[in-house]
PQR file with spaces between the fields and no chain letter, atoms N, CA, C, O and H, PARSE charges and radii, in Angstrom:
ATOM       1  N    MET     1     -46.225 -211.306 -243.779 -0.4000 1.5000
ATOM       2  CA   MET     1     -46.727 -211.556 -242.445 -0.0000 2.0000
ATOM       3  C    MET     1     -47.736 -210.458 -242.103  0.5500 1.7000
ATOM       4  O    MET     1     -47.473 -209.270 -242.287 -0.5500 1.4000
ATOM       5  N    LYS     2     -48.880 -210.881 -241.606 -0.4000 1.5000
ATOM       6  CA   LYS     2     -49.900 -209.930 -241.174 -0.0000 2.0000
ATOM       7  C    LYS     2     -49.808 -209.770 -239.664  0.5500 1.7000
ATOM       8  O    LYS     2     -49.172 -210.568 -238.976 -0.5500 1.4000
ATOM       9  H    LYS     2     -49.093 -211.847 -241.456  0.4000 1.0000
ATOM      10  N    ASN     3     -50.461 -208.714 -239.160 -0.4000 1.5000
ATOM      11  CA   ASN     3     -50.458 -208.525 -237.718 -0.0000 2.0000
ATOM      12  C    ASN     3     -51.751 -207.855 -237.272  0.5500 1.7000
ATOM      13  O    ASN     3     -52.516 -207.335 -238.084 -0.5500 1.4000
ATOM      14  H    ASN     3     -50.978 -208.066 -239.720  0.4000 1.0000
ATOM      15  N    ARG     4     -51.970 -207.881 -235.976 -0.4000 1.5000
ATOM      16  CA   ARG     4     -53.164 -207.293 -235.373 -0.0000 2.0000
ATOM      17  C    ARG     4     -52.818 -206.049 -234.556  0.5500 1.7000
ATOM      18  O    ARG     4     -53.597 -205.646 -233.692 -0.5500 1.4000
ATOM      19  H    ARG     4     -51.348 -208.303 -235.317  0.4000 1.0000
ATOM      20  N    ILE     5     -51.674 -205.445 -234.813 -0.4000 1.5000
ATOM      21  CA   ILE     5     -51.205 -204.316 -234.006 -0.0000 2.0000
ATOM      22  C    ILE     5     -52.230 -203.181 -233.973  0.5500 1.7000
ATOM      23  O    ILE     5     -52.584 -202.698 -232.898 -0.5500 1.4000
ATOM      24  H    ILE     5     -51.041 -205.773 -235.514  0.4000 1.0000
ATOM      25  N    GLU     6     -52.701 -202.759 -235.133 -0.4000 1.5000
ATOM      26  CA   GLU     6     -53.625 -201.624 -235.180 -0.0000 2.0000
ATOM      27  C    GLU     6     -54.913 -201.921 -234.402  0.5500 1.7000
ATOM      28  O    GLU     6     -55.374 -201.092 -233.617 -0.5500 1.4000
ATOM      29  H    GLU     6     -52.413 -203.151 -236.007  0.4000 1.0000
ATOM      30  N    ALA     7     -55.478 -203.087 -234.621 -0.4000 1.5000
ATOM      31  CA   ALA     7     -56.729 -203.446 -233.935 -0.0000 2.0000
ATOM      32  C    ALA     7     -56.539 -203.485 -232.423  0.5500 1.7000
ATOM      33  O    ALA     7     -57.366 -202.960 -231.677 -0.5500 1.4000
ATOM      34  H    ALA     7     -55.104 -203.760 -235.259  0.4000 1.0000
ATOM      35  N    ILE     8     -55.458 -204.103 -231.973 -0.4000 1.5000
ATOM      36  CA   ILE     8     -55.194 -204.208 -230.534 -0.0000 2.0000
ATOM      37  C    ILE     8     -54.947 -202.821 -229.942  0.5500 1.7000
ATOM      38  O    ILE     8     -55.474 -202.479 -228.884 -0.5500 1.4000
ATOM      39  H    ILE     8     -54.787 -204.529 -232.579  0.4000 1.0000
ATOM      40  N    ARG     9     -54.140 -202.037 -230.644 -0.4000 1.5000
ATOM      41  CA   ARG     9     -53.807 -200.688 -230.171 -0.0000 2.0000
ATOM      42  C    ARG     9     -55.073 -199.840 -230.045  0.5500 1.7000
ATOM      43  O    ARG     9     -55.262 -199.151 -229.042 -0.5500 1.4000
ATOM      44  H    ARG     9     -53.713 -202.315 -231.504  0.4000 1.0000
ATOM      45  N    LYS    10     -55.933 -199.889 -231.053 -0.4000 1.5000
ATOM      46  CA   LYS    10     -57.165 -199.087 -231.025 -0.0000 2.0000
ATOM      47  C    LYS    10     -58.136 -199.577 -229.956  0.5500 1.7000
ATOM      48  O    LYS    10     -58.793 -198.771 -229.298 -0.5500 1.4000
ATOM      49  H    LYS    10     -55.779 -200.448 -231.867  0.4000 1.0000
ATOM      50  N    GLU    11     -58.231 -200.907 -229.779 -0.4000 1.5000
ATOM      51  CA   GLU    11     -59.087 -201.470 -228.717 -0.0000 2.0000
ATOM      52  C    GLU    11     -58.714 -200.902 -227.359  0.5500 1.7000
ATOM      53  O    GLU    11     -59.568 -200.684 -226.500 -0.5500 1.4000
ATOM      54  H    GLU    11     -57.697 -201.562 -230.314  0.4000 1.0000
ATOM      55  N    ARG    12     -57.429 -200.669 -227.187 -0.4000 1.5000
ATOM      56  CA   ARG    12     -56.910 -200.217 -225.887 -0.0000 2.0000
ATOM      57  C    ARG    12     -56.766 -198.696 -225.799  0.5500 1.7000
ATOM      58  O    ARG    12     -56.311 -198.160 -224.788 -0.5500 1.4000
ATOM      59  H    ARG    12     -56.736 -200.846 -227.885  0.4000 1.0000
ATOM      60  N    GLY    13     -57.161 -198.011 -226.874 -0.4000 1.5000
ATOM      61  CA   GLY    13     -57.130 -196.547 -226.861 -0.0000 2.0000
ATOM      62  C    GLY    13     -55.737 -195.959 -226.848  0.5500 1.7000
ATOM      63  O    GLY    13     -55.514 -194.900 -226.261 -0.5500 1.4000
ATOM      64  H    GLY    13     -57.531 -198.446 -227.695  0.4000 1.0000
ATOM      65  N    ILE    14     -54.795 -196.634 -227.491 -0.4000 1.5000
ATOM      66  CA   ILE    14     -53.403 -196.177 -227.512 -0.0000 2.0000
ATOM      67  C    ILE    14     -53.130 -195.495 -228.862  0.5500 1.7000
ATOM      68  O    ILE    14     -53.384 -196.074 -229.918 -0.5500 1.4000
ATOM      69  H    ILE    14     -54.976 -197.494 -227.968  0.4000 1.0000
ATOM      70  N    LEU    15     -52.619 -194.281 -228.816 -0.4000 1.5000
ATOM      71  CA   LEU    15     -52.274 -193.555 -230.038 -0.0000 2.0000
ATOM      72  C    LEU    15     -50.993 -194.101 -230.650  0.5500 1.7000
ATOM      73  O    LEU    15     -50.135 -194.627 -229.941 -0.5500 1.4000
ATOM      74  H    LEU    15     -52.413 -193.811 -227.958  0.4000 1.0000
ATOM      75  N    GLN    16     -50.861 -193.975 -231.977 -0.4000 1.5000
ATOM      76  CA   GLN    16     -49.640 -194.434 -232.652 -0.0000 2.0000
ATOM      77  C    GLN    16     -48.405 -193.794 -232.044  0.5500 1.7000
ATOM      78  O    GLN    16     -47.409 -194.473 -231.791 -0.5500 1.4000
ATOM      79  H    GLN    16     -51.558 -193.548 -232.553  0.4000 1.0000
ATOM      80  N    GLU    17     -48.467 -192.481 -231.808 -0.4000 1.5000
ATOM      81  CA   GLU    17     -47.312 -191.755 -231.279 -0.0000 2.0000
ATOM      82  C    GLU    17     -46.911 -192.287 -229.907  0.5500 1.7000
ATOM      83  O    GLU    17     -45.728 -192.490 -229.634 -0.5500 1.4000
ATOM      84  H    GLU    17     -49.276 -191.930 -232.014  0.4000 1.0000
ATOM      85  N    GLU    18     -47.889 -192.509 -229.060 -0.4000 1.5000
ATOM      86  CA   GLU    18     -47.652 -193.035 -227.711 -0.0000 2.0000
ATOM      87  C    GLU    18     -47.040 -194.444 -227.788  0.5500 1.7000
ATOM      88  O    GLU    18     -46.084 -194.759 -227.078 -0.5500 1.4000
ATOM      89  H    GLU    18     -48.850 -192.345 -229.282  0.4000 1.0000
ATOM      90  N    PHE    19     -47.606 -195.272 -228.656 -0.4000 1.5000
ATOM      91  CA   PHE    19     -47.106 -196.642 -228.821 -0.0000 2.0000
ATOM      92  C    PHE    19     -45.682 -196.631 -229.359  0.5500 1.7000
ATOM      93  O    PHE    19     -44.826 -197.383 -228.891 -0.5500 1.4000
ATOM      94  H    PHE    19     -48.382 -195.016 -229.232  0.4000 1.0000
ATOM      95  N    ALA    20     -45.435 -195.776 -230.344 -0.4000 1.5000
ATOM      96  CA   ALA    20     -44.096 -195.672 -230.937 -0.0000 2.0000
ATOM      97  C    ALA    20     -43.060 -195.292 -229.875  0.5500 1.7000
ATOM      98  O    ALA    20     -41.978 -195.876 -229.817 -0.5500 1.4000
ATOM      99  H    ALA    20     -46.130 -195.166 -230.724  0.4000 1.0000
ATOM     100  N    ARG    21     -43.397 -194.315 -229.041 -0.4000 1.5000
ATOM     101  CA   ARG    21     -42.471 -193.907 -227.960 -0.0000 2.0000
ATOM     102  C    ARG    21     -42.175 -195.078 -227.038  0.5500 1.7000
ATOM     103  O    ARG    21     -41.028 -195.289 -226.645 -0.5500 1.4000
ATOM     104  H    ARG    21     -44.276 -193.840 -229.088  0.4000 1.0000
ATOM     105  N    SER    22     -43.203 -195.839 -226.694 -0.4000 1.5000
ATOM     106  CA   SER    22     -43.021 -196.991 -225.803 -0.0000 2.0000
ATOM     107  C    SER    22     -42.118 -198.055 -226.417  0.5500 1.7000
ATOM     108  O    SER    22     -41.395 -198.756 -225.708 -0.5500 1.4000
ATOM     109  H    SER    22     -44.135 -195.668 -227.013  0.4000 1.0000
ATOM     110  N    MET    23     -42.169 -198.167 -227.740 -0.4000 1.5000
ATOM     111  CA   MET    23     -41.377 -199.181 -228.444 -0.0000 2.0000
ATOM     112  C    MET    23     -39.993 -198.670 -228.842  0.5500 1.7000
ATOM     113  O    MET    23     -39.140 -199.452 -229.263 -0.5500 1.4000
ATOM     114  H    MET    23     -42.756 -197.598 -228.315  0.4000 1.0000
ATOM     115  N    GLY    24     -39.769 -197.364 -228.712 -0.4000 1.5000
ATOM     116  CA   GLY    24     -38.484 -196.786 -229.090 -0.0000 2.0000
ATOM     117  C    GLY    24     -38.293 -196.692 -230.587  0.5500 1.7000
ATOM     118  O    GLY    24     -37.170 -196.772 -231.086 -0.5500 1.4000
ATOM     119  H    GLY    24     -40.462 -196.729 -228.371  0.4000 1.0000
ATOM     120  N    VAL    25     -39.401 -196.519 -231.308 -0.4000 1.5000
ATOM     121  CA   VAL    25     -39.354 -196.376 -232.769 -0.0000 2.0000
ATOM     122  C    VAL    25     -40.160 -195.146 -233.170  0.5500 1.7000
ATOM     123  O    VAL    25     -40.801 -194.520 -232.326 -0.5500 1.4000
ATOM     124  H    VAL    25     -40.313 -196.454 -230.903  0.4000 1.0000
ATOM     125  N    SER    26     -40.131 -194.799 -234.454 -0.4000 1.5000
ATOM     126  CA   SER    26     -40.894 -193.650 -234.931 -0.0000 2.0000
ATOM     127  C    SER    26     -42.354 -194.016 -235.163  0.5500 1.7000
ATOM     128  O    SER    26     -42.698 -195.190 -235.298 -0.5500 1.4000
ATOM     129  H    SER    26     -39.611 -195.307 -235.140  0.4000 1.0000
ATOM     130  N    ARG    27     -43.205 -193.000 -235.208 -0.4000 1.5000
ATOM     131  CA   ARG    27     -44.610 -193.222 -235.521 -0.0000 2.0000
ATOM     132  C    ARG    27     -44.747 -193.812 -236.921  0.5500 1.7000
ATOM     133  O    ARG    27     -45.640 -194.620 -237.177 -0.5500 1.4000
ATOM     134  H    ARG    27     -42.926 -192.047 -235.098  0.4000 1.0000
ATOM     135  N    GLN    28     -43.853 -193.403 -237.830 -0.4000 1.5000
ATOM     136  CA   GLN    28     -43.871 -193.924 -239.195 -0.0000 2.0000
ATOM     137  C    GLN    28     -43.597 -195.425 -239.213  0.5500 1.7000
ATOM     138  O    GLN    28     -44.166 -196.152 -240.027 -0.5500 1.4000
ATOM     139  H    GLN    28     -43.127 -192.747 -237.622  0.4000 1.0000
ATOM     140  N    THR    29     -42.727 -195.889 -238.319 -0.4000 1.5000
ATOM     141  CA   THR    29     -42.447 -197.328 -238.228 -0.0000 2.0000
ATOM     142  C    THR    29     -43.703 -198.076 -237.803  0.5500 1.7000
ATOM     143  O    THR    29     -44.016 -199.129 -238.358 -0.5500 1.4000
ATOM     144  H    THR    29     -42.265 -195.299 -237.658  0.4000 1.0000
ATOM     145  N    ILE    30     -44.424 -197.540 -236.824 -0.4000 1.5000
ATOM     146  CA   ILE    30     -45.663 -198.179 -236.375 -0.0000 2.0000
ATOM     147  C    ILE    30     -46.676 -198.189 -237.520  0.5500 1.7000
ATOM     148  O    ILE    30     -47.341 -199.199 -237.752 -0.5500 1.4000
ATOM     149  H    ILE    30     -44.170 -196.684 -236.373  0.4000 1.0000
ATOM     150  N    SER    31     -46.793 -197.090 -238.222 -0.4000 1.5000
ATOM     151  CA   SER    31     -47.705 -197.019 -239.370 -0.0000 2.0000
ATOM     152  C    SER    31     -47.341 -198.075 -240.416  0.5500 1.7000
ATOM     153  O    SER    31     -48.219 -198.760 -240.941 -0.5500 1.4000
ATOM     154  H    SER    31     -46.253 -196.269 -238.034  0.4000 1.0000
ATOM     155  N    SER    32     -46.059 -198.203 -240.713 -0.4000 1.5000
ATOM     156  CA   SER    32     -45.600 -199.194 -241.699 -0.0000 2.0000
ATOM     157  C    SER    32     -45.862 -200.621 -241.227  0.5500 1.7000
ATOM     158  O    SER    32     -46.208 -201.487 -242.030 -0.5500 1.4000
ATOM     159  H    SER    32     -45.347 -197.646 -240.286  0.4000 1.0000
ATOM     160  N    LEU    33     -45.700 -200.868 -239.935 -0.4000 1.5000
ATOM     161  CA   LEU    33     -46.006 -202.188 -239.371 -0.0000 2.0000
ATOM     162  C    LEU    33     -47.486 -202.498 -239.538  0.5500 1.7000
ATOM     163  O    LEU    33     -47.863 -203.588 -239.967 -0.5500 1.4000
ATOM     164  H    LEU    33     -45.419 -200.164 -239.282  0.4000 1.0000
ATOM     165  N    GLU    34     -48.318 -201.521 -239.194 -0.4000 1.5000
ATOM     166  CA   GLU    34     -49.763 -201.726 -239.221 -0.0000 2.0000
ATOM     167  C    GLU    34     -50.297 -201.955 -240.634  0.5500 1.7000
ATOM     168  O    GLU    34     -51.269 -202.688 -240.816 -0.5500 1.4000
ATOM     169  H    GLU    34     -48.012 -200.635 -238.845  0.4000 1.0000
ATOM     170  N    THR    35     -49.680 -201.343 -241.620 -0.4000 1.5000
ATOM     171  CA   THR    35     -50.141 -201.508 -243.005 -0.0000 2.0000
ATOM     172  C    THR    35     -49.461 -202.665 -243.717  0.5500 1.7000
ATOM     173  O    THR    35     -49.765 -202.947 -244.876 -0.5500 1.4000
ATOM     174  H    THR    35     -48.890 -200.748 -241.472  0.4000 1.0000
ATOM     175  N    GLY    36     -48.539 -203.339 -243.033 -0.4000 1.5000
ATOM     176  CA   GLY    36     -47.877 -204.494 -243.621 -0.0000 2.0000
ATOM     177  C    GLY    36     -46.738 -204.169 -244.564  0.5500 1.7000
ATOM     178  O    GLY    36     -46.262 -205.044 -245.286 -0.5500 1.4000
ATOM     179  H    GLY    36     -48.292 -203.111 -242.092  0.4000 1.0000
ATOM     180  N    ARG    37     -46.292 -202.916 -244.567 -0.4000 1.5000
ATOM     181  CA   ARG    37     -45.167 -202.531 -245.430 -0.0000 2.0000
ATOM     182  C    ARG    37     -43.815 -202.857 -244.798  0.5500 1.7000
ATOM     183  O    ARG    37     -42.779 -202.763 -245.455 -0.5500 1.4000
ATOM     184  H    ARG    37     -46.679 -202.204 -243.980  0.4000 1.0000
ATOM     185  N    TYR    38     -43.830 -203.238 -243.528 -0.4000 1.5000
ATOM     186  CA   TYR    38     -42.579 -203.483 -242.801 -0.0000 2.0000
ATOM     187  C    TYR    38     -42.796 -204.637 -241.836  0.5500 1.7000
ATOM     188  O    TYR    38     -43.792 -204.677 -241.114 -0.5500 1.4000
ATOM     189  H    TYR    38     -44.672 -203.314 -242.995  0.4000 1.0000
ATOM     190  N    ASN    39     -41.858 -205.573 -241.830 -0.4000 1.5000
ATOM     191  CA   ASN    39     -41.874 -206.667 -240.861 -0.0000 2.0000
ATOM     192  C    ASN    39     -40.841 -206.357 -239.781  0.5500 1.7000
ATOM     193  O    ASN    39     -39.704 -206.008 -240.095 -0.5500 1.4000
ATOM     194  H    ASN    39     -41.048 -205.540 -242.416  0.4000 1.0000
ATOM     195  N    PRO    40     -41.224 -206.481 -238.524 -0.5600 1.5000
ATOM     196  CA   PRO    40     -40.312 -206.121 -237.443  0.2800 2.0000
ATOM     197  C    PRO    40     -39.225 -207.167 -237.222  0.5500 1.7000
ATOM     198  O    PRO    40     -39.351 -208.323 -237.623 -0.5500 1.4000
ATOM     199  N    SER    41     -38.163 -206.723 -236.574 -0.4000 1.5000
ATOM     200  CA   SER    41     -37.146 -207.676 -236.119 -0.0000 2.0000
ATOM     201  C    SER    41     -37.800 -208.552 -235.055  0.5500 1.7000
ATOM     202  O    SER    41     -38.849 -208.199 -234.517 -0.5500 1.4000
ATOM     203  H    SER    41     -38.061 -205.783 -236.247  0.4000 1.0000
ATOM     204  N    ILE    42     -37.198 -209.662 -234.761 -0.4000 1.5000
ATOM     205  CA   ILE    42     -37.745 -210.549 -233.736 -0.0000 2.0000
ATOM     206  C    ILE    42     -37.767 -209.841 -232.378  0.5500 1.7000
ATOM     207  O    ILE    42     -38.677 -210.063 -231.580 -0.5500 1.4000
ATOM     208  H    ILE    42     -36.346 -209.948 -235.198  0.4000 1.0000
ATOM     209  N    MET    43     -36.789 -209.007 -232.118 -0.4000 1.5000
ATOM     210  CA   MET    43     -36.747 -208.279 -230.841 -0.0000 2.0000
ATOM     211  C    MET    43     -37.901 -207.280 -230.742  0.5500 1.7000
ATOM     212  O    MET    43     -38.530 -207.164 -229.690 -0.5500 1.4000
ATOM     213  H    MET    43     -36.049 -208.827 -232.766  0.4000 1.0000
ATOM     214  N    LEU    44     -38.181 -206.560 -231.831 -0.4000 1.5000
ATOM     215  CA   LEU    44     -39.289 -205.609 -231.820 -0.0000 2.0000
ATOM     216  C    LEU    44     -40.620 -206.355 -231.717  0.5500 1.7000
ATOM     217  O    LEU    44     -41.518 -205.918 -230.997 -0.5500 1.4000
ATOM     218  H    LEU    44     -37.671 -206.654 -232.685  0.4000 1.0000
ATOM     219  N    ALA    45     -40.754 -207.462 -232.423 -0.4000 1.5000
ATOM     220  CA   ALA    45     -41.980 -208.270 -232.339 -0.0000 2.0000
ATOM     221  C    ALA    45     -42.200 -208.729 -230.899  0.5500 1.7000
ATOM     222  O    ALA    45     -43.325 -208.698 -230.401 -0.5500 1.4000
ATOM     223  H    ALA    45     -40.025 -207.817 -233.009  0.4000 1.0000
ATOM     224  N    TYR    46     -41.141 -209.149 -230.240 -0.4000 1.5000
ATOM     225  CA   TYR    46     -41.222 -209.580 -228.841 -0.0000 2.0000
ATOM     226  C    TYR    46     -41.648 -208.422 -227.939  0.5500 1.7000
ATOM     227  O    TYR    46     -42.508 -208.589 -227.075 -0.5500 1.4000
ATOM     228  H    TYR    46     -40.227 -209.174 -230.645  0.4000 1.0000
ATOM     229  N    LYS    47     -41.038 -207.238 -228.143 -0.4000 1.5000
ATOM     230  CA   LYS    47     -41.384 -206.062 -227.339 -0.0000 2.0000
ATOM     231  C    LYS    47     -42.851 -205.684 -227.511  0.5500 1.7000
ATOM     232  O    LYS    47     -43.529 -205.341 -226.543 -0.5500 1.4000
ATOM     233  H    LYS    47     -40.339 -207.103 -228.845  0.4000 1.0000
ATOM     234  N    ILE    48     -43.334 -205.749 -228.749 -0.4000 1.5000
ATOM     235  CA   ILE    48     -44.727 -205.407 -229.042 -0.0000 2.0000
ATOM     236  C    ILE    48     -45.662 -206.379 -228.337  0.5500 1.7000
ATOM     237  O    ILE    48     -46.611 -205.968 -227.668 -0.5500 1.4000
ATOM     238  H    ILE    48     -42.782 -206.028 -229.536  0.4000 1.0000
ATOM     239  N    ALA    49     -45.389 -207.659 -228.490 -0.4000 1.5000
ATOM     240  CA   ALA    49     -46.237 -208.675 -227.861 -0.0000 2.0000
ATOM     241  C    ALA    49     -46.227 -208.516 -226.336  0.5500 1.7000
ATOM     242  O    ALA    49     -47.275 -208.589 -225.695 -0.5500 1.4000
ATOM     243  H    ALA    49     -44.618 -207.992 -229.033  0.4000 1.0000
ATOM     244  N    LYS    50     -45.055 -208.302 -225.769 -0.4000 1.5000
ATOM     245  CA   LYS    50     -44.933 -208.145 -224.317 -0.0000 2.0000
ATOM     246  C    LYS    50     -45.693 -206.907 -223.843  0.5500 1.7000
ATOM     247  O    LYS    50     -46.346 -206.942 -222.800 -0.5500 1.4000
ATOM     248  H    LYS    50     -44.204 -208.243 -226.290  0.4000 1.0000
ATOM     249  N    TYR    51     -45.611 -205.825 -224.596 -0.4000 1.5000
ATOM     250  CA   TYR    51     -46.313 -204.582 -224.264 -0.0000 2.0000
ATOM     251  C    TYR    51     -47.815 -204.834 -224.151  0.5500 1.7000
ATOM     252  O    TYR    51     -48.476 -204.314 -223.253 -0.5500 1.4000
ATOM     253  H    TYR    51     -45.081 -205.797 -225.443  0.4000 1.0000
ATOM     254  N    PHE    52     -48.346 -205.639 -225.075 -0.4000 1.5000
ATOM     255  CA   PHE    52     -49.777 -205.946 -225.075 -0.0000 2.0000
ATOM     256  C    PHE    52     -50.143 -207.085 -224.120  0.5500 1.7000
ATOM     257  O    PHE    52     -51.323 -207.382 -223.935 -0.5500 1.4000
ATOM     258  H    PHE    52     -47.810 -206.062 -225.805  0.4000 1.0000
ATOM     259  N    GLY    53     -49.134 -207.724 -223.512 -0.4000 1.5000
ATOM     260  CA   GLY    53     -49.401 -208.854 -222.621 -0.0000 2.0000
ATOM     261  C    GLY    53     -49.867 -210.074 -223.389  0.5500 1.7000
ATOM     262  O    GLY    53     -50.693 -210.849 -222.907 -0.5500 1.4000
ATOM     263  H    GLY    53     -48.176 -207.483 -223.662  0.4000 1.0000
ATOM     264  N    MET    54     -49.333 -210.238 -224.584 -0.4000 1.5000
ATOM     265  CA   MET    54     -49.736 -211.331 -225.472 -0.0000 2.0000
ATOM     266  C    MET    54     -48.501 -212.081 -225.964  0.5500 1.7000
ATOM     267  O    MET    54     -47.367 -211.666 -225.721 -0.5500 1.4000
ATOM     268  H    MET    54     -48.662 -209.609 -224.976  0.4000 1.0000
ATOM     269  N    THR    55     -48.740 -213.193 -226.661 -0.4000 1.5000
ATOM     270  CA   THR    55     -47.625 -213.898 -227.300 -0.0000 2.0000
ATOM     271  C    THR    55     -47.417 -213.319 -228.691  0.5500 1.7000
ATOM     272  O    THR    55     -48.305 -212.666 -229.241 -0.5500 1.4000
ATOM     273  H    THR    55     -49.661 -213.530 -226.858  0.4000 1.0000
ATOM     274  N    ILE    56     -46.247 -213.559 -229.252 -0.4000 1.5000
ATOM     275  CA   ILE    56     -45.965 -213.100 -230.618 -0.0000 2.0000
ATOM     276  C    ILE    56     -47.011 -213.673 -231.574  0.5500 1.7000
ATOM     277  O    ILE    56     -47.468 -212.978 -232.482 -0.5500 1.4000
ATOM     278  H    ILE    56     -45.526 -214.089 -228.806  0.4000 1.0000
ATOM     279  N    GLU    57     -47.392 -214.939 -231.372 -0.4000 1.5000
ATOM     280  CA   GLU    57     -48.354 -215.599 -232.262 -0.0000 2.0000
ATOM     281  C    GLU    57     -49.745 -214.978 -232.181  0.5500 1.7000
ATOM     282  O    GLU    57     -50.516 -215.068 -233.137 -0.5500 1.4000
ATOM     283  H    GLU    57     -47.021 -215.503 -230.635  0.4000 1.0000
ATOM     284  N    GLU    58     -50.073 -214.356 -231.063 -0.4000 1.5000
ATOM     285  CA   GLU    58     -51.377 -213.695 -230.922 -0.0000 2.0000
ATOM     286  C    GLU    58     -51.417 -212.350 -231.646  0.5500 1.7000
ATOM     287  O    GLU    58     -52.488 -211.872 -232.020 -0.5500 1.4000
ATOM     288  H    GLU    58     -49.447 -214.283 -230.287  0.4000 1.0000
ATOM     289  N    VAL    59     -50.255 -211.747 -231.839 -0.4000 1.5000
ATOM     290  CA   VAL    59     -50.168 -210.430 -232.491 -0.0000 2.0000
ATOM     291  C    VAL    59     -49.837 -210.558 -233.972  0.5500 1.7000
ATOM     292  O    VAL    59     -50.391 -209.841 -234.804 -0.5500 1.4000
ATOM     293  H    VAL    59     -49.385 -212.135 -231.535  0.4000 1.0000
ATOM     294  N    PHE    60     -48.934 -211.472 -234.295 -0.4000 1.5000
ATOM     295  CA   PHE    60     -48.461 -211.617 -235.673 -0.0000 2.0000
ATOM     296  C    PHE    60     -48.966 -212.915 -236.287  0.5500 1.7000
ATOM     297  O    PHE    60     -48.926 -213.974 -235.661 -0.5500 1.4000
ATOM     298  H    PHE    60     -48.484 -212.055 -233.619  0.4000 1.0000
ATOM     299  N    ILE    61     -49.445 -212.811 -237.527 -0.4000 1.5000
ATOM     300  CA   ILE    61     -49.990 -213.967 -238.235 -0.0000 2.0000
ATOM     301  C    ILE    61     -49.051 -214.297 -239.394  0.5500 1.7000
ATOM     302  O    ILE    61     -48.955 -213.555 -240.371 -0.5500 1.4000
ATOM     303  H    ILE    61     -49.478 -211.951 -238.036  0.4000 1.0000
ATOM     304  N    PHE    62     -48.370 -215.419 -239.261 -0.4000 1.5000
ATOM     305  CA   PHE    62     -47.430 -215.842 -240.309 -0.0000 2.0000
ATOM     306  C    PHE    62     -48.194 -216.663 -241.335  0.5500 1.7000
ATOM     307  O    PHE    62     -48.840 -217.657 -241.002 -0.5500 1.4000
ATOM     308  H    PHE    62     -48.448 -216.022 -238.467  0.4000 1.0000
ATOM     309  N    GLU    63     -48.111 -216.235 -242.576 -0.4000 1.5000
ATOM     310  CA   GLU    63     -48.754 -216.981 -243.672 -0.0000 2.0000
ATOM     311  C    GLU    63     -47.675 -217.505 -244.588  0.5500 1.7000
ATOM     312  O    GLU    63     -46.931 -216.744 -245.206 -0.5500 1.4000
ATOM     313  H    GLU    63     -47.586 -215.428 -242.846  0.4000 1.0000
ATOM     314  N    GLU    64     -47.605 -218.820 -244.663 -0.4000 1.5000
ATOM     315  CA   GLU    64     -46.614 -219.447 -245.521 -0.0000 2.0000
ATOM     316  C    GLU    64     -46.966 -219.190 -246.976  0.5500 1.7000
ATOM     317  O    GLU    64     -48.131 -219.288 -247.362 -0.5500 1.4000
ATOM     318  H    GLU    64     -48.209 -219.438 -244.161  0.4000 1.0000
ATOM     319  N    GLU    65     -45.969 -218.862 -247.783 -0.4000 1.5000
ATOM     320  CA   GLU    65     -46.214 -218.627 -249.199 -0.0000 2.0000
ATOM     321  C    GLU    65     -46.481 -219.950 -249.898  0.5500 1.7000
ATOM     322  O    GLU    65     -45.846 -220.966 -249.616 -0.5500 1.4000
ATOM     323  H    GLU    65     -45.022 -218.783 -247.470  0.4000 1.0000
ATOM     324  N    GLU    66     -47.442 -219.909 -250.823 -0.4000 1.5000
ATOM     325  CA   GLU    66     -47.731 -221.124 -251.590 -0.0000 2.0000
ATOM     326  C    GLU    66     -46.628 -221.336 -252.605  0.5500 1.7000
ATOM     327  O    GLU    66     -46.179 -220.391 -253.253 -0.5500 1.4000
ATOM     328  H    GLU    66     -47.958 -219.084 -251.052  0.4000 1.0000
ATOM     329  N    SER    67     -46.189 -222.587 -252.743 -0.4000 1.5000
ATOM     330  CA   SER    67     -45.171 -222.875 -253.752 -0.0000 2.0000
ATOM     331  C    SER    67     -45.847 -223.044 -255.096  0.5500 1.7000
ATOM     332  O    SER    67     -46.944 -223.595 -255.183 -0.5500 1.4000
ATOM     333  H    SER    67     -46.554 -223.355 -252.217  0.4000 1.0000
ATOM     334  N    LYS    68     -45.194 -222.572 -256.140 -0.4000 1.5000
ATOM     335  CA   LYS    68     -45.791 -222.634 -257.486 -0.0000 2.0000
ATOM     336  C    LYS    68     -45.283 -223.792 -258.268  0.5500 1.7000
ATOM     337  O    LYS    68     -45.685 -223.985 -259.415 -0.5500 1.4000
ATOM     338  H    LYS    68     -44.303 -222.124 -256.069  0.4000 1.0000
């Protein structure tokens, strides 16, 4: 799953550390989310979307895996 967290956060001038505090997670968690190394729980995804005033679908891009 891809996301637009970094782009949205930077557009709004929000630092990773500040965003992490608002979400109740570590800065490393935000970094991992932004680089795609970590997928958030549904609750964290909801909190992130709500923080930005967006829907989950506007922040997170679900890509279905191709079947082989």
